[in-house]
Backbone as a chain_set.jsonl record, in Angstrom:
{"seq": "XXXXXXXXXXXXXXXXXXXXXXXXXXXXXXXXXXXXXXXXXXXXXXXXXXXXXXXXXXXXXXXXXXXXXXXXXXXXXXXXXXXXXXXXXXXXXXXXXXXXXXXXXXXXXXXXXXXXXXXXXXXXXXXXXXXXXXXXXXXXXXXXXXXXXXXXXXXXXXXXXXXXXXXXXXXX", "coords": {"N": [[202.265, 68.157, 122.048], [200.994, 70.488, 121.898], [199.696, 70.1, 119.592], [198.014, 68.143, 120.314], [196.477, 69.481, 122.166], [195.213, 71.367, 120.591], [193.704, 69.742, 118.993], [191.982, 68.645, 120.852], [190.577, 70.948, 121.686], [189.384, 71.595, 119.355], [187.721, 69.376, 119.01], [186.042, 69.709, 121.187], [184.742, 72.025, 120.494], [183.333, 71.16, 118.253], [181.628, 69.322, 119.411], [180.117, 70.984, 121.066], [178.876, 72.571, 119.144], [177.308, 70.633, 117.926], [175.508, 70.038, 119.959], [174.217, 72.474, 120.148], [173.077, 72.562, 117.613], [171.314, 70.392, 117.803], [169.592, 71.286, 119.782], [168.61, 73.592, 118.492], [167.362, 72.438, 116.291], [165.234, 71.062, 117.483], [163.858, 73.225, 118.564], [163.18, 74.492, 116.197], [161.492, 72.595, 114.99], [159.449, 72.6, 116.88], [158.49, 75.263, 116.643], [157.576, 75.243, 113.977], [155.58, 73.288, 114.167], [153.852, 74.581, 115.963], [152.991, 76.802, 114.424], [151.706, 75.478, 112.265], [149.73, 74.159, 113.716], [148.266, 76.35, 114.676], [147.252, 77.353, 112.263], [145.672, 75.202, 111.353], [143.863, 75.046, 113.486], [142.576, 77.58, 113.334], [141.334, 77.317, 110.846], [139.588, 75.13, 111.323], [137.989, 76.276, 113.327], [136.775, 78.301, 111.9], [135.326, 76.842, 109.987], [133.694, 75.19, 111.562], [132.379, 76.795, 113.334], [129.399, 78.172, 114.754], [128.43, 80.76, 114.323], [129.763, 81.469, 112.016], [128.642, 79.656, 110.224], [126.03, 80.573, 110.231], [126.444, 83.111, 109.18], [127.344, 82.415, 106.634], [125.025, 81.196, 105.635], [123.307, 83.381, 105.658], [124.556, 85.011, 103.773], [124.191, 83.415, 101.529], [121.364, 83.417, 101.328], [121.008, 86.142, 100.888], [122.211, 86.448, 98.379], [120.423, 84.882, 96.895], [118.075, 86.397, 97.173], [118.851, 88.774, 95.918], [119.094, 87.794, 93.35], [116.403, 87.132, 92.844], [115.247, 89.698, 92.97], [116.506, 90.897, 90.801], [115.457, 89.332, 88.71], [112.748, 89.984, 88.982], [112.826, 92.73, 88.384], [113.606, 92.564, 85.745], [111.376, 91.252, 84.679], [109.358, 93.162, 85.172], [110.309, 95.22, 83.608], [110.071, 94.055, 81.057], [107.294, 93.779, 81.02], [106.442, 96.47, 81.143], [107.504, 97.406, 78.741], [106.004, 95.923, 76.905], [103.453, 96.943, 77.46], [103.858, 99.564, 76.664], [104.276, 99.204, 73.913], [101.744, 98.203, 73.244], [100.149, 100.434, 73.82], [101.14, 102.193, 71.894], [100.282, 100.894, 69.585], [97.511, 101.042, 69.964], [97.149, 103.818, 69.865], [97.902, 104.282, 67.211], [95.886, 102.846, 65.853], [93.675, 104.31, 66.717], [94.199, 106.776, 65.514], [93.989, 105.997, 62.822], [91.272, 105.28, 62.759], [90.129, 107.764, 63.282], [90.897, 109.194, 61.015], [89.478, 107.75, 59.098], [86.889, 108.287, 59.969], [86.789, 111.038, 59.493], [87.018, 111.022, 56.72], [84.64, 109.657, 56.038], [82.808, 111.488, 57.048], [83.286, 113.624, 55.375], [82.47, 112.482, 52.989], [79.768, 112.124, 53.438], [79.082, 114.681, 53.75], [79.033, 116.071, 56.212], [79.31, 118.742, 58.069], [79.393, 119.515, 60.694], [80.82, 117.718, 62.224], [83.208, 117.109, 64.599], [86.176, 116.668, 66.616], [85.208, 116.106, 69.109], [83.287, 114.084, 71.308], [80.865, 115.102, 72.164], [79.853, 116.479, 70.052], [78.869, 114.539, 68.423], [76.568, 113.831, 69.706], [74.955, 115.937, 69.005], [74.116, 115.292, 66.485], [72.245, 113.347, 66.791], [68.77, 112.685, 66.894], [66.609, 114.6, 68.908], [64.335, 113.628, 71.248], [61.635, 114.284, 73.245], [60.274, 112.812, 76.005], [56.953, 112.565, 76.959], [55.896, 113.682, 80.111], [53.999, 112.128, 82.441], [52.018, 112.828, 84.982], [49.852, 111.706, 86.091], [50.162, 109.023, 85.881], [51.914, 108.313, 87.836], [52.222, 106.597, 90.898], [50.065, 107.205, 93.663], [50.889, 108.695, 96.811], [50.874, 106.734, 99.747], [48.355, 107.077, 102.312], [49.157, 106.947, 104.955], [51.739, 107.871, 105.098], [54.201, 110.37, 105.866], [54.177, 113.889, 105.093], [56.437, 115.275, 102.739], [60.017, 114.757, 102.617], [61.047, 113.415, 104.805], [59.6, 111.283, 105.966], [57.693, 108.887, 107.963], [59.118, 108.422, 110.242], [60.446, 110.635, 111.107], [61.576, 113.057, 113.48], [60.157, 115.366, 113.829], [57.594, 114.905, 112.935], [54.281, 115.63, 112.634], [54.463, 117.672, 114.515], [54.748, 120.205, 113.578], [53.468, 123.488, 113.054], [50.757, 124.085, 111.09], [49.96, 126.205, 108.441], [47.244, 128.114, 107.073], [47.269, 127.903, 104.329], [48.67, 125.553, 103.869], [46.933, 123.648, 104.876], [44.809, 123.705, 103.173], [45.965, 122.928, 100.844], [46.756, 120.253, 101.051], [45.186, 117.177, 101.688], [43.864, 115.948, 104.766], [45.505, 113.277, 106.447], [44.848, 110.037, 107.57]], "CA": [[201.295, 68.443, 122.991], [200.225, 71.601, 121.377], [198.8, 69.544, 118.589], [196.996, 67.417, 121.076], [195.63, 70.511, 122.797], [194.416, 71.982, 119.525], [192.74, 68.734, 118.578], [190.962, 68.562, 121.905], [189.772, 72.182, 121.614], [188.59, 71.5, 118.156], [186.687, 68.374, 119.298], [185.09, 70.298, 122.143], [183.936, 73.0, 119.743], [182.41, 70.385, 117.427], [180.612, 68.735, 120.29], [179.259, 72.09, 121.513], [178.05, 72.975, 118.002], [176.311, 69.573, 117.725], [174.481, 70.222, 120.993], [173.446, 73.664, 119.76], [172.292, 72.164, 116.447], [170.238, 69.513, 118.27], [168.642, 72.153, 120.478], [167.976, 74.484, 117.522], [166.465, 71.623, 115.478], [164.017, 70.785, 118.239], [163.129, 74.485, 118.634], [162.639, 74.731, 114.864], [160.357, 71.693, 114.843], [158.389, 73.083, 117.773], [157.935, 76.482, 116.065], [156.821, 74.831, 112.783], [154.374, 72.602, 114.667], [152.969, 75.591, 116.541], [152.4, 77.57, 113.326], [150.779, 74.586, 111.561], [148.599, 73.952, 114.625], [147.439, 77.557, 114.673], [146.553, 77.429, 110.976], [144.644, 74.165, 111.353], [142.858, 75.444, 114.483], [141.789, 78.692, 112.795], [140.491, 76.769, 109.782], [138.516, 74.341, 111.95], [137.097, 77.211, 114.01], [135.992, 79.004, 110.881], [134.402, 75.908, 109.357], [132.786, 74.558, 112.504], [131.758, 77.799, 114.195], [127.98, 78.384, 114.482], [128.236, 82.097, 113.772], [130.253, 81.455, 110.642], [127.64, 78.955, 109.42], [124.898, 81.496, 110.072], [126.873, 84.15, 108.264], [127.368, 81.836, 105.296], [123.642, 81.005, 105.189], [122.78, 84.713, 105.375], [125.124, 85.433, 102.491], [123.522, 82.636, 100.49], [119.997, 83.928, 101.165], [121.129, 87.469, 100.287], [122.458, 86.246, 96.948], [119.177, 84.408, 96.297], [117.147, 87.546, 97.125], [119.324, 89.671, 94.866], [118.737, 87.156, 92.083], [114.961, 87.295, 92.69], [114.984, 91.109, 92.669], [116.948, 91.134, 89.42], [114.494, 88.709, 87.799], [111.523, 90.789, 89.044], [113.072, 93.956, 87.634], [113.605, 92.193, 84.333], [109.987, 90.974, 84.322], [108.627, 94.434, 85.142], [110.782, 95.938, 82.425], [109.427, 93.435, 79.895], [105.866, 94.107, 81.092], [106.28, 97.874, 80.771], [107.764, 97.581, 77.309], [104.852, 95.393, 76.156], [102.362, 97.911, 77.627], [104.202, 100.708, 75.81], [104.006, 98.799, 72.536], [100.292, 98.114, 73.096], [99.639, 101.808, 73.749], [101.498, 102.744, 70.582], [99.382, 100.261, 68.62], [96.17, 101.61, 70.175], [97.185, 105.186, 69.34], [97.93, 104.203, 65.759], [94.554, 102.443, 65.412], [92.769, 105.433, 66.959], [94.459, 107.75, 64.455], [93.405, 105.469, 61.592], [89.818, 105.393, 62.867], [89.789, 109.175, 63.184], [91.011, 109.555, 59.594], [88.356, 107.134, 58.397], [85.708, 109.04, 60.366], [86.838, 112.307, 58.774], [86.717, 110.727, 55.323], [83.218, 109.351, 55.947], [82.083, 112.733, 57.268], [83.421, 114.385, 54.132], [81.671, 111.813, 51.983], [78.354, 112.382, 53.753], [79.0, 116.13, 53.82], [78.672, 116.481, 57.569], [80.246, 119.798, 58.444], [79.405, 119.73, 62.138], [81.595, 116.68, 62.89], [84.492, 117.539, 65.145], [86.858, 115.621, 67.372], [84.617, 115.931, 70.437], [82.143, 113.172, 71.319], [79.641, 115.864, 72.396], [79.345, 116.876, 68.743], [78.118, 113.415, 67.895], [75.246, 113.849, 70.31], [74.174, 116.932, 68.28], [73.586, 114.68, 65.284], [71.15, 112.463, 67.148], [67.504, 113.399, 67.054], [66.198, 114.764, 70.297], [62.917, 113.374, 71.483], [61.301, 114.482, 74.651], [59.212, 111.909, 76.413], [55.975, 113.302, 77.749], [55.835, 113.281, 81.517], [52.611, 111.932, 82.824], [51.939, 112.812, 86.448], [48.719, 110.881, 86.51], [50.568, 107.625, 85.916], [52.706, 108.054, 89.038], [51.359, 106.101, 91.978], [49.815, 108.177, 94.724], [51.547, 108.398, 98.071], [49.911, 106.168, 100.706], [47.827, 108.085, 103.214], [49.81, 106.904, 106.268], [53.09, 108.422, 104.977], [54.327, 111.774, 106.233], [54.428, 114.803, 103.988], [57.827, 115.675, 102.56], [61.064, 113.75, 102.392], [61.528, 112.794, 106.043], [58.909, 110.046, 106.231], [56.961, 108.793, 109.23], [60.031, 108.264, 111.367], [61.154, 111.863, 111.435], [61.31, 113.513, 114.839], [59.228, 116.486, 113.845], [56.351, 114.505, 112.283], [53.075, 116.002, 113.361], [54.705, 118.726, 115.482], [54.822, 121.501, 112.912], [52.228, 124.247, 112.947], [50.388, 124.231, 109.686], [49.27, 127.447, 108.11], [45.97, 127.909, 106.365], [47.52, 127.511, 102.94], [49.087, 124.158, 103.873], [45.778, 122.798, 105.165], [43.949, 123.637, 101.998], [46.703, 122.304, 99.743], [46.815, 118.796, 101.205], [44.074, 116.578, 102.435], [44.361, 115.33, 106.006], [45.763, 111.847, 106.345], [44.422, 109.329, 108.784]], "C": [[200.43, 69.607, 122.534], [199.238, 71.086, 120.332], [197.674, 68.803, 119.28], [196.016, 68.396, 121.708], [194.717, 71.144, 121.741], [193.342, 71.004, 119.078], [191.628, 68.632, 119.606], [190.034, 69.79, 121.872], [188.826, 72.105, 120.411], [187.458, 70.506, 118.345], [185.614, 68.939, 120.236], [184.164, 71.307, 121.413], [182.897, 72.28, 118.853], [181.271, 69.818, 118.258], [179.634, 69.819, 120.775], [178.348, 72.534, 120.363], [176.995, 71.921, 117.701], [175.179, 69.709, 118.733], [173.595, 71.423, 120.654], [172.553, 73.326, 118.574], [171.103, 71.301, 116.859], [169.172, 70.358, 118.956], [167.908, 73.056, 119.479], [167.031, 73.705, 116.608], [165.165, 71.353, 116.214], [163.186, 72.062, 118.391], [162.493, 74.808, 117.277], [161.402, 73.868, 114.632], [159.169, 72.144, 115.702], [157.719, 74.332, 117.193], [157.093, 76.149, 114.836], [155.52, 74.145, 113.194], [153.359, 73.574, 115.242], [152.257, 76.391, 115.442], [151.373, 76.725, 112.579], [149.541, 74.336, 112.426], [147.673, 75.156, 114.669], [146.632, 77.675, 113.376], [145.413, 76.42, 110.93], [143.522, 74.532, 112.332], [141.979, 76.576, 113.976], [140.858, 78.206, 111.695], [139.324, 75.968, 110.339], [137.521, 75.25, 112.656], [136.19, 77.906, 113.0], [134.95, 78.086, 110.246], [133.334, 75.395, 110.319], [132.053, 75.547, 113.408], [130.311, 78.037, 113.774], [127.749, 79.752, 113.842], [128.715, 82.165, 112.325], [129.269, 80.743, 109.717], [126.423, 79.844, 109.188], [125.237, 82.597, 109.079], [126.886, 83.639, 106.828], [125.943, 81.632, 104.767], [122.986, 82.35, 104.884], [123.305, 85.244, 104.044], [124.438, 84.713, 101.339], [122.104, 83.153, 100.253], [120.009, 85.327, 100.548], [121.361, 87.359, 98.778], [121.195, 85.762, 96.235], [118.184, 85.554, 96.147], [117.565, 88.527, 96.031], [118.985, 89.105, 93.486], [117.239, 87.312, 91.813], [114.608, 88.729, 92.311], [115.377, 91.418, 91.228], [115.963, 90.528, 88.426], [113.172, 89.472, 87.813], [111.676, 92.085, 88.26], [113.03, 93.669, 86.138], [112.179, 91.942, 83.858], [109.165, 92.247, 84.222], [109.035, 95.242, 83.917], [110.134, 95.376, 81.165], [107.944, 93.787, 79.849], [105.625, 95.545, 80.643], [106.534, 98.101, 79.285], [106.606, 97.032, 76.482], [103.648, 96.323, 76.284], [102.613, 99.119, 76.729], [103.914, 100.385, 74.345], [102.508, 98.719, 72.276], [99.68, 99.503, 72.986], [99.956, 102.447, 72.405], [100.585, 102.18, 69.504], [97.981, 100.845, 68.73], [96.11, 103.031, 69.63], [97.136, 105.184, 67.812], [96.551, 103.816, 65.218], [93.542, 103.571, 65.605], [92.962, 106.508, 65.893], [93.848, 107.297, 63.132], [91.886, 105.587, 61.613], [89.368, 106.848, 62.735], [89.867, 109.642, 61.729], [89.839, 109.001, 58.801], [87.068, 107.87, 58.723], [85.647, 110.377, 59.64], [86.503, 112.104, 57.291], [85.228, 110.458, 55.128], [82.382, 110.613, 56.148], [82.159, 113.603, 56.03], [82.56, 113.792, 53.032], [80.182, 112.101, 52.197], [78.078, 113.876, 53.908], [78.463, 116.597, 55.179], [79.705, 117.488, 58.033], [80.375, 119.954, 59.95], [80.271, 118.71, 62.885], [82.938, 117.222, 63.333], [85.094, 116.383, 65.913], [86.191, 115.308, 68.702], [83.419, 114.997, 70.367], [80.832, 113.913, 71.554], [79.024, 116.291, 71.066], [78.532, 115.755, 68.117], [76.722, 113.384, 68.486], [74.365, 114.898, 69.646], [73.525, 116.33, 67.039], [72.385, 113.792, 65.571], [69.86, 113.268, 67.284], [67.124, 113.459, 68.526], [64.709, 114.544, 70.386], [62.671, 113.56, 72.951], [60.123, 113.598, 74.973], [58.213, 112.701, 77.248], [55.923, 112.766, 79.169], [54.378, 113.238, 81.913], [52.535, 111.804, 84.329], [50.805, 111.947, 86.934], [49.12, 109.421, 86.605], [51.419, 107.294, 87.136], [51.791, 107.553, 90.142], [51.22, 107.156, 93.071], [50.493, 107.724, 96.001], [50.512, 107.802, 99.031], [49.526, 107.21, 101.752], [48.509, 108.055, 104.582], [51.253, 107.4, 106.222], [53.082, 109.885, 105.37], [54.56, 112.616, 104.998], [55.909, 115.105, 103.909], [58.757, 114.489, 102.426], [61.418, 112.961, 103.641], [60.82, 111.496, 106.382], [58.269, 110.038, 107.609], [57.883, 108.713, 110.427], [60.771, 109.537, 111.716], [60.718, 112.348, 112.809], [60.277, 114.627, 114.882], [57.902, 116.153, 113.156], [55.162, 114.845, 113.178], [53.263, 117.131, 114.336], [54.729, 120.109, 114.864], [53.451, 122.152, 112.915], [51.932, 124.45, 111.468], [49.667, 125.555, 109.511], [48.012, 127.132, 107.325], [46.202, 127.449, 104.935], [47.949, 126.047, 102.863], [47.895, 123.239, 104.068], [44.888, 122.674, 103.94], [44.641, 122.91, 100.864], [46.675, 120.784, 99.854], [45.646, 118.327, 102.034], [44.622, 115.956, 103.716], [44.515, 113.828, 105.808], [45.419, 111.195, 107.653], [45.303, 108.165, 109.065]], "O": [[199.229, 69.638, 122.802], [198.113, 71.57, 120.213], [196.521, 68.852, 118.852], [194.818, 68.116, 121.76], [193.55, 71.418, 122.02], [192.205, 71.395, 118.816], [190.453, 68.542, 119.247], [188.82, 69.648, 122.02], [187.66, 72.495, 120.464], [186.342, 70.755, 117.891], [184.425, 68.664, 120.075], [182.971, 71.403, 121.702], [181.757, 72.723, 118.719], [180.109, 69.837, 117.853], [178.434, 69.562, 120.874], [177.176, 72.84, 120.586], [175.895, 72.263, 117.266], [174.014, 69.514, 118.388], [172.38, 71.388, 120.85], [171.398, 73.75, 118.527], [170.005, 71.46, 116.325], [167.978, 70.159, 118.729], [166.702, 73.262, 119.613], [166.005, 74.241, 116.188], [164.094, 71.415, 115.61], [161.957, 72.008, 118.354], [161.385, 75.341, 117.225], [160.385, 74.354, 114.138], [158.019, 72.067, 115.27], [156.495, 74.447, 117.248], [156.01, 76.708, 114.663], [154.469, 74.411, 112.611], [152.154, 73.419, 115.041], [151.051, 76.627, 115.529], [150.278, 77.206, 112.288], [148.424, 74.306, 111.91], [146.451, 75.011, 114.695], [145.462, 78.055, 113.402], [144.305, 76.756, 110.511], [142.347, 74.339, 112.019], [140.763, 76.543, 114.164], [139.708, 78.641, 111.621], [138.193, 76.113, 109.874], [136.316, 75.008, 112.584], [134.992, 78.073, 113.229], [133.82, 78.505, 109.996], [132.188, 75.191, 109.919], [131.181, 75.142, 114.176], [130.016, 78.099, 112.58], [126.95, 79.874, 112.913], [128.114, 82.859, 111.505], [129.073, 81.156, 108.574], [125.856, 79.868, 108.096], [124.414, 82.968, 108.242], [126.483, 84.352, 105.909], [125.68, 81.867, 103.588], [122.192, 82.45, 103.949], [122.561, 85.861, 103.281], [124.14, 85.313, 100.306], [121.686, 83.311, 99.106], [119.117, 85.664, 99.77], [120.765, 88.102, 97.999], [120.921, 86.175, 95.108], [117.523, 85.674, 95.115], [116.719, 89.047, 95.304], [118.633, 89.848, 92.57], [116.842, 87.594, 90.682], [113.772, 88.956, 91.437], [114.657, 92.122, 90.521], [115.663, 91.144, 87.404], [112.531, 89.602, 86.77], [110.757, 92.494, 87.55], [112.479, 94.451, 85.364], [111.805, 92.365, 82.764], [108.365, 92.402, 83.299], [108.197, 95.871, 83.272], [109.696, 96.134, 80.3], [107.397, 94.06, 78.781], [104.715, 95.811, 79.858], [105.849, 98.902, 78.649], [106.258, 97.616, 75.456], [102.895, 96.483, 75.324], [101.686, 99.638, 76.107], [103.363, 101.216, 73.622], [102.043, 99.12, 71.209], [98.797, 99.732, 72.159], [99.127, 103.163, 71.844], [100.159, 102.908, 68.608], [97.334, 101.114, 67.718], [95.124, 103.41, 68.999], [96.422, 105.979, 67.201], [96.093, 104.392, 64.231], [92.66, 103.771, 64.77], [91.985, 107.088, 65.42], [93.263, 108.1, 62.404], [91.276, 105.951, 60.608], [88.329, 107.123, 62.134], [89.008, 110.393, 61.267], [89.275, 109.681, 57.944], [86.232, 108.06, 57.84], [84.573, 110.804, 59.217], [85.795, 112.911, 56.687], [84.619, 110.957, 54.182], [81.357, 110.787, 55.489], [81.178, 114.256, 55.675], [81.983, 114.525, 52.23], [79.437, 112.297, 51.237], [76.944, 114.273, 54.173], [77.549, 117.418, 55.254], [80.838, 117.129, 58.352], [81.38, 120.479, 60.43], [80.436, 118.843, 64.098], [83.71, 117.735, 62.523], [84.591, 115.261, 65.87], [86.567, 114.34, 69.363], [82.609, 115.111, 69.447], [79.776, 113.404, 71.18], [77.807, 116.447, 70.967], [77.599, 116.014, 67.357], [75.782, 112.949, 67.82], [73.141, 114.782, 69.703], [72.486, 116.815, 66.59], [71.591, 113.517, 64.672], [69.88, 114.41, 67.745], [67.295, 112.499, 69.277], [63.924, 115.189, 69.692], [63.412, 113.055, 73.794], [59.097, 113.633, 74.293], [58.608, 113.435, 78.154], [55.908, 111.556, 79.395], [53.632, 114.202, 81.734], [52.941, 110.788, 84.893], [50.808, 111.503, 88.082], [48.488, 108.653, 87.331], [51.627, 106.12, 87.443], [50.678, 108.059, 90.292], [52.158, 107.902, 93.356], [50.653, 106.528, 96.246], [49.393, 108.308, 99.121], [50.3, 108.124, 102.035], [48.448, 109.047, 105.309], [51.935, 107.346, 107.245], [52.066, 110.565, 105.222], [55.071, 112.134, 103.987], [56.572, 115.181, 104.943], [58.331, 113.366, 102.157], [62.046, 111.908, 103.528], [61.419, 110.657, 107.054], [58.292, 111.036, 108.329], [57.429, 108.929, 111.551], [61.661, 109.505, 112.565], [59.599, 112.071, 113.242], [59.594, 114.798, 115.892], [57.152, 117.072, 112.825], [55.067, 114.398, 114.321], [52.283, 117.539, 114.96], [54.73, 121.101, 115.593], [52.422, 121.488, 112.799], [52.774, 124.93, 110.708], [48.862, 125.958, 110.351], [47.769, 125.981, 106.962], [45.405, 126.684, 104.392], [47.625, 125.365, 101.891], [47.85, 122.156, 103.484], [44.281, 121.627, 103.713], [43.975, 122.332, 100.004], [46.579, 120.097, 98.837], [45.189, 119.004, 102.956], [45.758, 115.481, 103.725], [43.741, 113.2, 105.086], [45.674, 111.748, 108.723], [45.092, 107.454, 110.048]]}, "num_chains": 1, "name": "protein.A"}
């Protein structure tokens, strides 16, 4: 009977452990399903969310703008280097021309030649053109005296002195 009692106790313990195992398996499956569901839900939210799509498009446009800025900087750098090279070439040619000018001045024995362009004007002959006042057209008689013209506010209002009247003829 003791053996029978031990066997029964042992069977009851096995049956209780099977029930616990069944309950723990279902809880395990439920916990795994919950975790997988949360992961899938977060992924779908991230992919399908409007704000996330906007953020992704903003990132893409930012990367494009950064690429454009980098290409512009590269282009400006190339442009500046070509301008620098051109200036160096121009300076070199100017130096060569100056040396040639000095050599030619030495050959022609021109002592007054200097580096200033004003000195070159000293070498040119100066001619003064005669000024002919008779060739200038006379002022029409209906114009006012002076620079203001007929539309000035003080035309005809000034008191003329005796010297002014004798100097100019009256205009009609």
